[in-house]
Structures are given as structure tokens and as C-alpha cells.
ChimeraX commands (.cxc) that place a marker at each C-alpha (Angstrom):
marker #1 position 29.51,-45.01,7.99 radius 0.5
marker #1 position 26.83,-43.12,6.14 radius 0.5
marker #1 position 24.25,-44.30,8.56 radius 0.5
marker #1 position 26.35,-43.08,11.49 radius 0.5
marker #1 position 26.84,-39.68,9.90 radius 0.5
marker #1 position 23.12,-39.41,9.21 radius 0.5
marker #1 position 22.34,-40.31,12.84 radius 0.5
marker #1 position 24.79,-37.68,14.11 radius 0.5
marker #1 position 23.33,-35.03,11.83 radius 0.5
marker #1 position 19.70,-35.87,12.79 radius 0.5
marker #1 position 20.68,-35.83,16.46 radius 0.5
marker #1 position 22.37,-32.43,16.06 radius 0.5
marker #1 position 19.31,-30.96,14.27 radius 0.5
marker #1 position 16.91,-32.48,16.79 radius 0.5
marker #1 position 18.95,-30.89,19.59 radius 0.5
marker #1 position 18.91,-27.49,17.90 radius 0.5
marker #1 position 15.13,-27.69,17.49 radius 0.5
marker #1 position 14.45,-28.97,20.98 radius 0.5
marker #1 position 16.16,-26.12,22.75 radius 0.5
marker #1 position 15.22,-23.33,20.40 radius 0.5
marker #1 position 12.93,-20.65,22.00 radius 0.5
marker #1 position 9.32,-21.52,21.41 radius 0.5
marker #1 position 8.32,-18.03,20.02 radius 0.5
marker #1 position 11.22,-18.09,17.53 radius 0.5
marker #1 position 10.33,-21.60,16.44 radius 0.5
marker #1 position 6.68,-20.72,15.84 radius 0.5
marker #1 position 7.78,-17.67,13.81 radius 0.5
marker #1 position 10.21,-19.82,11.78 radius 0.5
marker #1 position 7.41,-22.34,11.03 radius 0.5
marker #1 position 5.09,-19.51,10.07 radius 0.5
marker #1 position 2.55,-20.50,12.71 radius 0.5
marker #1 position 2.38,-16.96,14.08 radius 0.5
marker #1 position 0.90,-15.85,10.74 radius 0.5
marker #1 position -1.89,-18.42,10.89 radius 0.5
marker #1 position -2.66,-18.33,14.61 radius 0.5
marker #1 position -3.75,-15.49,16.95 radius 0.5
marker #1 position -1.84,-15.63,20.24 radius 0.5
marker #1 position -0.74,-13.15,22.93 radius 0.5
marker #1 position 2.03,-14.84,24.90 radius 0.5
marker #1 position 4.45,-17.64,24.22 radius 0.5
marker #1 position 7.07,-19.04,26.73 radius 0.5
marker #1 position 9.41,-21.99,27.00 radius 0.5
marker #1 position 11.36,-23.90,24.47 radius 0.5
marker #1 position 10.28,-25.84,21.38 radius 0.5
marker #1 position 10.69,-29.03,23.40 radius 0.5
marker #1 position 8.25,-27.85,26.15 radius 0.5
marker #1 position 6.31,-24.59,26.28 radius 0.5
marker #1 position 3.13,-22.77,26.87 radius 0.5
marker #1 position 0.83,-20.37,24.86 radius 0.5
marker #1 position -1.79,-18.04,26.32 radius 0.5
marker #1 position -4.89,-16.76,24.59 radius 0.5
marker #1 position -4.57,-18.93,21.43 radius 0.5
marker #1 position -7.14,-18.76,18.73 radius 0.5
marker #1 position -7.26,-21.58,16.22 radius 0.5
marker #1 position -9.90,-20.97,13.59 radius 0.5
marker #1 position -13.22,-20.63,15.50 radius 0.5
marker #1 position -11.83,-21.94,18.79 radius 0.5
marker #1 position -10.41,-19.81,21.64 radius 0.5
marker #1 position -8.01,-21.49,24.05 radius 0.5
marker #1 position -7.03,-19.84,27.32 radius 0.5
marker #1 position -3.84,-21.97,27.50 radius 0.5
marker #1 position -1.99,-24.64,25.57 radius 0.5
marker #1 position 0.85,-26.67,27.12 radius 0.5
marker #1 position 3.06,-29.08,25.21 radius 0.5
marker #1 position 6.02,-31.31,25.79 radius 0.5
marker #1 position 7.74,-32.98,22.87 radius 0.5
marker #1 position 9.19,-36.43,23.18 radius 0.5
marker #1 position 12.55,-35.75,21.64 radius 0.5
marker #1 position 13.67,-39.30,20.76 radius 0.5
marker #1 position 10.88,-39.33,18.10 radius 0.5
marker #1 position 12.58,-36.35,16.36 radius 0.5
marker #1 position 15.47,-38.71,15.38 radius 0.5
marker #1 position 13.03,-40.56,13.14 radius 0.5
marker #1 position 11.63,-37.34,11.71 radius 0.5
marker #1 position 8.50,-37.80,13.88 radius 0.5
marker #1 position 6.87,-35.38,16.28 radius 0.5
marker #1 position 5.29,-36.97,19.35 radius 0.5
marker #1 position 4.01,-34.51,21.89 radius 0.5
marker #1 position 1.97,-34.55,25.10 radius 0.5
marker #1 position -0.47,-31.67,25.05 radius 0.5
marker #1 position -2.93,-30.04,27.51 radius 0.5
marker #1 position -5.34,-27.29,26.58 radius 0.5
marker #1 position -7.85,-25.14,28.41 radius 0.5
marker #1 position -10.80,-23.88,26.41 radius 0.5
marker #1 position -12.12,-20.41,27.10 radius 0.5
marker #1 position -14.99,-20.61,29.51 radius 0.5
marker #1 position -18.40,-19.58,28.19 radius 0.5
marker #1 position -20.74,-20.13,31.20 radius 0.5
marker #1 position -19.63,-20.16,34.87 radius 0.5
marker #1 position -21.92,-23.08,35.80 radius 0.5
marker #1 position -20.52,-25.41,33.12 radius 0.5
marker #1 position -17.35,-27.57,32.69 radius 0.5
marker #1 position -14.22,-25.36,32.24 radius 0.5
marker #1 position -12.88,-27.21,29.18 radius 0.5
marker #1 position -9.77,-29.17,29.83 radius 0.5
marker #1 position -8.32,-31.59,27.38 radius 0.5
marker #1 position -5.16,-33.63,27.30 radius 0.5
marker #1 position -3.66,-36.27,24.99 radius 0.5
marker #1 position -0.90,-37.01,22.56 radius 0.5
marker #1 position -0.17,-35.59,19.09 radius 0.5
marker #1 position 1.76,-37.62,16.49 radius 0.5
marker #1 position 2.84,-36.20,13.19 radius 0.5
marker #1 position 5.45,-37.32,10.62 radius 0.5
marker #1 position 7.60,-34.71,8.87 radius 0.5
marker #1 position 6.45,-35.96,5.46 radius 0.5
marker #1 position 2.91,-36.92,6.50 radius 0.5
marker #1 position -0.21,-34.87,5.71 radius 0.5
marker #1 position -2.21,-36.20,8.63 radius 0.5
marker #1 position -2.15,-35.52,12.34 radius 0.5
marker #1 position -3.04,-38.29,14.81 radius 0.5
marker #1 position -4.47,-37.55,18.22 radius 0.5
marker #1 position -4.19,-40.38,20.82 radius 0.5
marker #1 position -5.74,-40.95,24.21 radius 0.5
marker #1 position -7.62,-37.61,24.02 radius 0.5
marker #1 position -9.54,-37.20,27.29 radius 0.5
marker #1 position -11.04,-34.37,29.14 radius 0.5
marker #1 position -14.17,-32.29,29.80 radius 0.5
marker #1 position -15.86,-29.39,28.15 radius 0.5
marker #1 position -19.26,-27.72,27.98 radius 0.5
marker #1 position -21.29,-28.10,24.79 radius 0.5
marker #1 position -21.61,-24.30,24.59 radius 0.5
marker #1 position -17.76,-23.90,24.63 radius 0.5
marker #1 position -17.53,-26.28,21.59 radius 0.5
marker #1 position -20.22,-24.46,19.71 radius 0.5
marker #1 position -17.80,-22.27,17.72 radius 0.5
marker #1 position -15.82,-25.36,16.75 radius 0.5
marker #1 position -19.08,-26.97,15.46 radius 0.5
marker #1 position -19.80,-23.71,13.64 radius 0.5
marker #1 position -23.40,-23.62,14.87 radius 0.5
marker #1 position -24.91,-20.13,15.13 radius 0.5
marker #1 position -27.51,-21.27,17.61 radius 0.5
marker #1 position -27.78,-24.42,19.67 radius 0.5
marker #1 position -30.81,-24.72,22.05 radius 0.5
marker #1 position -28.99,-27.31,24.15 radius 0.5
marker #1 position -26.15,-27.31,26.63 radius 0.5
marker #1 position -24.41,-30.02,28.66 radius 0.5
marker #1 position -21.14,-31.03,30.33 radius 0.5
marker #1 position -19.26,-33.39,28.08 radius 0.5
marker #1 position -16.78,-36.06,29.21 radius 0.5
marker #1 position -14.60,-36.93,26.21 radius 0.5
marker #1 position -12.73,-40.21,25.88 radius 0.5
marker #1 position -11.18,-40.91,22.44 radius 0.5
marker #1 position -8.65,-43.57,21.75 radius 0.5
marker #1 position -7.73,-41.88,18.54 radius 0.5
marker #1 position -8.65,-39.14,16.01 radius 0.5
marker #1 position -6.94,-38.65,12.65 radius 0.5
marker #1 position -7.09,-35.22,11.02 radius 0.5
marker #1 position -5.99,-34.06,7.52 radius 0.5
marker #1 position -6.68,-30.83,5.71 radius 0.5
marker #1 position -9.13,-29.75,8.46 radius 0.5
marker #1 position -11.06,-32.97,7.93 radius 0.5
marker #1 position -11.71,-35.82,10.36 radius 0.5
marker #1 position -10.64,-39.02,8.70 radius 0.5
marker #1 position -11.05,-41.36,11.71 radius 0.5
marker #1 position -12.54,-41.15,15.18 radius 0.5
marker #1 position -12.85,-43.82,17.84 radius 0.5
marker #1 position -14.21,-43.11,21.31 radius 0.5
marker #1 position -17.22,-42.01,23.35 radius 0.5
marker #1 position -18.71,-38.83,24.85 radius 0.5
marker #1 position -20.75,-38.79,27.92 radius 0.5
marker #1 position -23.33,-35.95,27.82 radius 0.5
marker #1 position -24.03,-35.08,31.50 radius 0.5
marker #1 position -26.59,-32.69,33.01 radius 0.5
marker #1 position -28.02,-31.79,29.66 radius 0.5
marker #1 position -30.50,-28.86,29.46 radius 0.5
marker #1 position -32.83,-27.55,26.83 radius 0.5
marker #1 position -32.21,-23.85,26.65 radius 0.5
marker #1 position -34.97,-22.72,24.23 radius 0.5
marker #1 position -37.08,-20.44,26.48 radius 0.5
marker #1 position -36.82,-21.29,30.17 radius 0.5
marker #1 position -33.94,-23.89,30.66 radius 0.5
marker #1 position -35.18,-27.46,31.35 radius 0.5
marker #1 position -32.98,-30.16,32.65 radius 0.5
marker #1 position -33.28,-33.35,30.44 radius 0.5
marker #1 position -30.70,-35.71,32.07 radius 0.5
marker #1 position -27.72,-37.74,30.82 radius 0.5
marker #1 position -26.89,-39.37,27.46 radius 0.5
marker #1 position -24.07,-41.40,25.84 radius 0.5
marker #1 position -22.64,-41.06,22.37 radius 0.5
marker #1 position -20.31,-43.78,20.87 radius 0.5
marker #1 position -18.18,-42.93,17.87 radius 0.5
marker #1 position -16.54,-45.57,15.63 radius 0.5
marker #1 position -15.02,-45.71,12.15 radius 0.5
marker #1 position -15.73,-48.61,9.84 radius 0.5
marker #1 position -14.56,-48.68,6.19 radius 0.5
marker #1 position -13.61,-45.02,6.42 radius 0.5
marker #1 position -17.12,-43.97,7.48 radius 0.5
marker #1 position -17.38,-42.29,10.86 radius 0.5
marker #1 position -20.54,-43.48,12.75 radius 0.5
marker #1 position -22.17,-41.91,15.74 radius 0.5
marker #1 position -24.74,-43.65,17.94 radius 0.5
marker #1 position -26.34,-41.73,20.82 radius 0.5
marker #1 position -28.91,-42.87,23.35 radius 0.5
marker #1 position -30.43,-41.72,26.63 radius 0.5
marker #1 position -29.54,-42.89,30.08 radius 0.5
marker #1 position -32.22,-44.31,32.47 radius 0.5
marker #1 position -32.51,-40.92,34.29 radius 0.5
marker #1 position -33.04,-38.88,31.15 radius 0.5
marker #1 position -36.43,-37.17,30.84 radius 0.5
marker #1 position -36.48,-37.55,27.03 radius 0.5
marker #1 position -35.84,-40.76,25.11 radius 0.5
marker #1 position -33.34,-40.39,22.31 radius 0.5
marker #1 position -32.20,-42.58,19.52 radius 0.5
marker #1 position -29.68,-40.78,17.27 radius 0.5
marker #1 position -27.63,-42.17,14.41 radius 0.5
marker #1 position -25.25,-40.24,12.16 radius 0.5
marker #1 position -22.49,-40.91,9.68 radius 0.5
marker #1 position -19.71,-38.96,7.98 radius 0.5
marker #1 position -18.28,-40.19,4.69 radius 0.5
marker #1 position -14.69,-39.53,3.46 radius 0.5
marker #1 position -15.96,-36.87,1.04 radius 0.5
marker #1 position -17.47,-35.09,4.10 radius 0.5
marker #1 position -21.11,-35.85,3.22 radius 0.5
marker #1 position -23.22,-36.70,6.22 radius 0.5
marker #1 position -26.55,-38.27,7.14 radius 0.5
marker #1 position -28.44,-38.17,10.36 radius 0.5
marker #1 position -31.60,-39.71,11.92 radius 0.5
marker #1 position -33.02,-38.57,15.26 radius 0.5
marker #1 position -35.90,-39.98,17.19 radius 0.5
marker #1 position -37.20,-38.20,20.32 radius 0.5
marker #1 position -40.03,-39.31,22.66 radius 0.5
marker #1 position -41.16,-37.76,26.00 radius 0.5
marker #1 position -41.19,-39.91,29.08 radius 0.5
marker #1 position -43.72,-39.89,31.91 radius 0.5
marker #1 position -41.57,-37.40,33.87 radius 0.5
marker #1 position -40.83,-35.00,30.96 radius 0.5
marker #1 position -41.60,-31.45,32.01 radius 0.5
marker #1 position -44.79,-30.18,30.40 radius 0.5
marker #1 position -43.00,-27.12,28.94 radius 0.5
marker #1 position -40.64,-29.46,27.03 radius 0.5
marker #1 position -43.54,-31.71,25.89 radius 0.5
marker #1 position -45.17,-28.69,24.34 radius 0.5
marker #1 position -41.96,-27.65,22.62 radius 0.5
marker #1 position -41.51,-31.08,21.15 radius 0.5
marker #1 position -44.93,-30.87,19.64 radius 0.5
marker #1 position -43.44,-28.21,17.38 radius 0.5
marker #1 position -41.42,-30.89,15.64 radius 0.5
marker #1 position -44.65,-32.23,13.96 radius 0.5
marker #1 position -46.61,-35.43,14.35 radius 0.5
marker #1 position -45.39,-38.51,16.09 radius 0.5
marker #1 position -45.40,-42.02,14.68 radius 0.5
marker #1 position -47.52,-44.83,16.10 radius 0.5
marker #1 position -44.99,-45.46,18.90 radius 0.5
marker #1 position -45.02,-41.82,19.95 radius 0.5
marker #1 position -41.58,-40.82,18.43 radius 0.5
marker #1 position -40.77,-37.58,16.81 radius 0.5
marker #1 position -38.51,-38.29,13.87 radius 0.5
marker #1 position -36.04,-36.11,12.09 radius 0.5
marker #1 position -33.80,-37.00,9.18 radius 0.5
marker #1 position -31.38,-35.08,7.02 radius 0.5
marker #1 position -28.20,-35.05,4.98 radius 0.5
marker #1 position -25.70,-32.65,3.56 radius 0.5
marker #1 position -22.04,-31.93,3.11 radius 0.5
marker #1 position -19.61,-30.16,5.33 radius 0.5
marker link #1:1,2 radius 0.2
marker link #1:2,3 radius 0.2
marker link #1:3,4 radius 0.2
marker link #1:4,5 radius 0.2
marker link #1:5,6 radius 0.2
marker link #1:6,7 radius 0.2
marker link #1:7,8 radius 0.2
marker link #1:8,9 radius 0.2
marker link #1:9,10 radius 0.2
marker link #1:10,11 radius 0.2
marker link #1:11,12 radius 0.2
marker link #1:12,13 radius 0.2
marker link #1:13,14 radius 0.2
marker link #1:14,15 radius 0.2
marker link #1:15,16 radius 0.2
marker link #1:16,17 radius 0.2
marker link #1:17,18 radius 0.2
marker link #1:18,19 radius 0.2
marker link #1:19,20 radius 0.2
marker link #1:20,21 radius 0.2
marker link #1:21,22 radius 0.2
marker link #1:22,23 radius 0.2
marker link #1:23,24 radius 0.2
marker link #1:24,25 radius 0.2
marker link #1:25,26 radius 0.2
marker link #1:26,27 radius 0.2
marker link #1:27,28 radius 0.2
marker link #1:28,29 radius 0.2
marker link #1:29,30 radius 0.2
marker link #1:30,31 radius 0.2
marker link #1:31,32 radius 0.2
marker link #1:32,33 radius 0.2
marker link #1:33,34 radius 0.2
marker link #1:34,35 radius 0.2
marker link #1:35,36 radius 0.2
marker link #1:36,37 radius 0.2
marker link #1:37,38 radius 0.2
marker link #1:38,39 radius 0.2
marker link #1:39,40 radius 0.2
marker link #1:40,41 radius 0.2
marker link #1:41,42 radius 0.2
marker link #1:42,43 radius 0.2
marker link #1:43,44 radius 0.2
marker link #1:44,45 radius 0.2
marker link #1:45,46 radius 0.2
marker link #1:46,47 radius 0.2
marker link #1:47,48 radius 0.2
marker link #1:48,49 radius 0.2
marker link #1:49,50 radius 0.2
marker link #1:50,51 radius 0.2
marker link #1:51,52 radius 0.2
marker link #1:52,53 radius 0.2
marker link #1:53,54 radius 0.2
marker link #1:54,55 radius 0.2
marker link #1:55,56 radius 0.2
marker link #1:56,57 radius 0.2
marker link #1:57,58 radius 0.2
marker link #1:58,59 radius 0.2
marker link #1:59,60 radius 0.2
marker link #1:60,61 radius 0.2
marker link #1:61,62 radius 0.2
marker link #1:62,63 radius 0.2
marker link #1:63,64 radius 0.2
marker link #1:64,65 radius 0.2
marker link #1:65,66 radius 0.2
marker link #1:66,67 radius 0.2
marker link #1:67,68 radius 0.2
marker link #1:68,69 radius 0.2
marker link #1:69,70 radius 0.2
marker link #1:70,71 radius 0.2
marker link #1:71,72 radius 0.2
marker link #1:72,73 radius 0.2
marker link #1:73,74 radius 0.2
marker link #1:74,75 radius 0.2
marker link #1:75,76 radius 0.2
marker link #1:76,77 radius 0.2
marker link #1:77,78 radius 0.2
marker link #1:78,79 radius 0.2
marker link #1:79,80 radius 0.2
marker link #1:80,81 radius 0.2
marker link #1:81,82 radius 0.2
marker link #1:82,83 radius 0.2
marker link #1:83,84 radius 0.2
marker link #1:84,85 radius 0.2
marker link #1:85,86 radius 0.2
marker link #1:86,87 radius 0.2
marker link #1:87,88 radius 0.2
marker link #1:88,89 radius 0.2
marker link #1:89,90 radius 0.2
marker link #1:90,91 radius 0.2
marker link #1:91,92 radius 0.2
marker link #1:92,93 radius 0.2
marker link #1:93,94 radius 0.2
marker link #1:94,95 radius 0.2
marker link #1:95,96 radius 0.2
marker link #1:96,97 radius 0.2
marker link #1:97,98 radius 0.2
marker link #1:98,99 radius 0.2
marker link #1:99,100 radius 0.2
marker link #1:100,101 radius 0.2
marker link #1:101,102 radius 0.2
marker link #1:102,103 radius 0.2
marker link #1:103,104 radius 0.2
marker link #1:104,105 radius 0.2
marker link #1:105,106 radius 0.2
marker link #1:106,107 radius 0.2
marker link #1:107,108 radius 0.2
marker link #1:108,109 radius 0.2
marker link #1:109,110 radius 0.2
marker link #1:110,111 radius 0.2
marker link #1:111,112 radius 0.2
marker link #1:112,113 radius 0.2
marker link #1:113,114 radius 0.2
marker link #1:114,115 radius 0.2
marker link #1:115,116 radius 0.2
marker link #1:116,117 radius 0.2
marker link #1:117,118 radius 0.2
marker link #1:118,119 radius 0.2
marker link #1:119,120 radius 0.2
marker link #1:120,121 radius 0.2
marker link #1:121,122 radius 0.2
marker link #1:122,123 radius 0.2
marker link #1:123,124 radius 0.2
marker link #1:124,125 radius 0.2
marker link #1:125,126 radius 0.2
marker link #1:126,127 radius 0.2
marker link #1:127,128 radius 0.2
marker link #1:128,129 radius 0.2
marker link #1:129,130 radius 0.2
marker link #1:130,131 radius 0.2
marker link #1:131,132 radius 0.2
marker link #1:132,133 radius 0.2
marker link #1:133,134 radius 0.2
marker link #1:134,135 radius 0.2
marker link #1:135,136 radius 0.2
marker link #1:136,137 radius 0.2
marker link #1:137,138 radius 0.2
marker link #1:138,139 radius 0.2
marker link #1:139,140 radius 0.2
marker link #1:140,141 radius 0.2
marker link #1:141,142 radius 0.2
marker link #1:142,143 radius 0.2
marker link #1:143,144 radius 0.2
marker link #1:144,145 radius 0.2
marker link #1:145,146 radius 0.2
marker link #1:146,147 radius 0.2
marker link #1:147,148 radius 0.2
marker link #1:148,149 radius 0.2
marker link #1:149,150 radius 0.2
marker link #1:150,151 radius 0.2
marker link #1:151,152 radius 0.2
marker link #1:152,153 radius 0.2
marker link #1:153,154 radius 0.2
marker link #1:154,155 radius 0.2
marker link #1:155,156 radius 0.2
marker link #1:156,157 radius 0.2
marker link #1:157,158 radius 0.2
marker link #1:158,159 radius 0.2
marker link #1:159,160 radius 0.2
marker link #1:160,161 radius 0.2
marker link #1:161,162 radius 0.2
marker link #1:162,163 radius 0.2
marker link #1:163,164 radius 0.2
marker link #1:164,165 radius 0.2
marker link #1:165,166 radius 0.2
marker link #1:166,167 radius 0.2
marker link #1:167,168 radius 0.2
marker link #1:168,169 radius 0.2
marker link #1:169,170 radius 0.2
marker link #1:170,171 radius 0.2
marker link #1:171,172 radius 0.2
marker link #1:172,173 radius 0.2
marker link #1:173,174 radius 0.2
marker link #1:174,175 radius 0.2
marker link #1:175,176 radius 0.2
marker link #1:176,177 radius 0.2
marker link #1:177,178 radius 0.2
marker link #1:178,179 radius 0.2
marker link #1:179,180 radius 0.2
marker link #1:180,181 radius 0.2
marker link #1:181,182 radius 0.2
marker link #1:182,183 radius 0.2
marker link #1:183,184 radius 0.2
marker link #1:184,185 radius 0.2
marker link #1:185,186 radius 0.2
marker link #1:186,187 radius 0.2
marker link #1:187,188 radius 0.2
marker link #1:188,189 radius 0.2
marker link #1:189,190 radius 0.2
marker link #1:190,191 radius 0.2
marker link #1:191,192 radius 0.2
marker link #1:192,193 radius 0.2
marker link #1:193,194 radius 0.2
marker link #1:194,195 radius 0.2
marker link #1:195,196 radius 0.2
marker link #1:196,197 radius 0.2
marker link #1:197,198 radius 0.2
marker link #1:198,199 radius 0.2
marker link #1:199,200 radius 0.2
marker link #1:200,201 radius 0.2
marker link #1:201,202 radius 0.2
marker link #1:202,203 radius 0.2
marker link #1:203,204 radius 0.2
marker link #1:204,205 radius 0.2
marker link #1:205,206 radius 0.2
marker link #1:206,207 radius 0.2
marker link #1:207,208 radius 0.2
marker link #1:208,209 radius 0.2
marker link #1:209,210 radius 0.2
marker link #1:210,211 radius 0.2
marker link #1:211,212 radius 0.2
marker link #1:212,213 radius 0.2
marker link #1:213,214 radius 0.2
marker link #1:214,215 radius 0.2
marker link #1:215,216 radius 0.2
marker link #1:216,217 radius 0.2
marker link #1:217,218 radius 0.2
marker link #1:218,219 radius 0.2
marker link #1:219,220 radius 0.2
marker link #1:220,221 radius 0.2
marker link #1:221,222 radius 0.2
marker link #1:222,223 radius 0.2
marker link #1:223,224 radius 0.2
marker link #1:224,225 radius 0.2
marker link #1:225,226 radius 0.2
marker link #1:226,227 radius 0.2
marker link #1:227,228 radius 0.2
marker link #1:228,229 radius 0.2
marker link #1:229,230 radius 0.2
marker link #1:230,231 radius 0.2
marker link #1:231,232 radius 0.2
marker link #1:232,233 radius 0.2
marker link #1:233,234 radius 0.2
marker link #1:234,235 radius 0.2
marker link #1:235,236 radius 0.2
marker link #1:236,237 radius 0.2
marker link #1:237,238 radius 0.2
marker link #1:238,239 radius 0.2
marker link #1:239,240 radius 0.2
marker link #1:240,241 radius 0.2
marker link #1:241,242 radius 0.2
marker link #1:242,243 radius 0.2
marker link #1:243,244 radius 0.2
marker link #1:244,245 radius 0.2
marker link #1:245,246 radius 0.2
marker link #1:246,247 radius 0.2
marker link #1:247,248 radius 0.2
marker link #1:248,249 radius 0.2
marker link #1:249,250 radius 0.2
marker link #1:250,251 radius 0.2
marker link #1:251,252 radius 0.2
marker link #1:252,253 radius 0.2
marker link #1:253,254 radius 0.2
view
């Protein structure tokens, strides 16, 4: 009897939430105090936000549709699609779609099947880099990402770096690259290499520990068809090793 009453109550509360106006729901949750937005429409179950700023990231649009049966179990499962604000007309517009899962009493947020495209320059504010002498079209394909307290706890997927260009001075096309991201024993590891058509050989390895300390190692080497202007710029990295690689290493904490 108690279980039946609890189920009826949870169904009633889920129904109230699902059909509440989206703007009123955001205000009730206090999201409007932490987010910058200009227009909200729809219901809590399915709606749309225009000109949303989340931290350093500007979104032109955010669409969501909540799978209401999960609400009965005090879970929030939602399909989302976002459009990043364009930064350059000749680059990918920045469309991402996937699923968000979050438990009412959980501190973490899980992103599933996150796919889409974006330019590296459009993600520069998210990476909090003041200057990045590189741009590219990114094809994102993550099976899952887990976030907690603005920290990435887990990431599994890959990023195709297409039509990359070195933008220091006169832009130089340097080709395509592939980054694979895995998590082993709570350590996020990134491995990135060049494709056959890339004009610069790349061997990059990086890791992020649970305490947000990171390490990276980068090796760059010109190929026979590397533009002379880029070869000269690479010389500014210092001396090469016996195999002709320029090597960079570093560590720090986010």
C-alpha cells in the first residue's frame, strides 16, 4: 500500500514538473541566477533557450527533451542539442547532441553518446586559452563523459581534427589528425597522432589525474612537404633530437 501511494505521489510530482513552463522552472531551480540567457520557451519536459552563456561558453541555442519515465525513479534523462556561437564563417558551426543523465541525489552528471562538430576556435573560451595559434574543424564522438563540480572525472571517445591550420603569422594548412581519449584507473589519457596527409608529424600524449594535475609530452617533426614558413617557425621550438623531433614536455594543475 505504501509503495502504491509513493508511486502515485511521484507520478503526480513528475507530471507537475514535466508540464510546468520552462522559464518558471529555471527560476524555481535558481538557474536564471547562474546562467545568462535572453529567451526561454516551451515546458520543462521539452524546451528551448536562446543566447545562453554557461561560464566561458556562449551557445546560440539549446534544445532539450526530458524522458519523463525516468522522473519516477528520481532520475533526469534528457536528449539535448546545442549550437555553439560561430566565431569564424569558414569553420564548423558547432552543433552537439547527446544525452544527459543525472540523479536527484547524485553530485555527478553523465553525458552519453555525445556527437557533433565544432571549430577549435569556438571551443577556445571553454579551454580558457587566451591565445591559440591553431584552428581546425573538430568531429566529436564520445561514448560518455562524467562531470562533477566542474571537473571531468571520466571521458571515453575520440576527436577527429580536420583541416587544421597554423595561424601564427600567415595561416598554413597542416592537414588532419586524430585524438583518442580513454580513462584507466581514474586517469584520463589522451593520445593524438597525425594522418597520412598531414604536413607535420605529431606524437602527443597527455594525462589528467583525479586531483586535476596534468602532464603532457609533444613531439613534432616536419615532413618533406611541410611549407618552408612552418619549418622556420618550428625552429623556434629549439633543437631537435637525433631523429629530427622537436620535443615539449610539461605539467601543472587545473
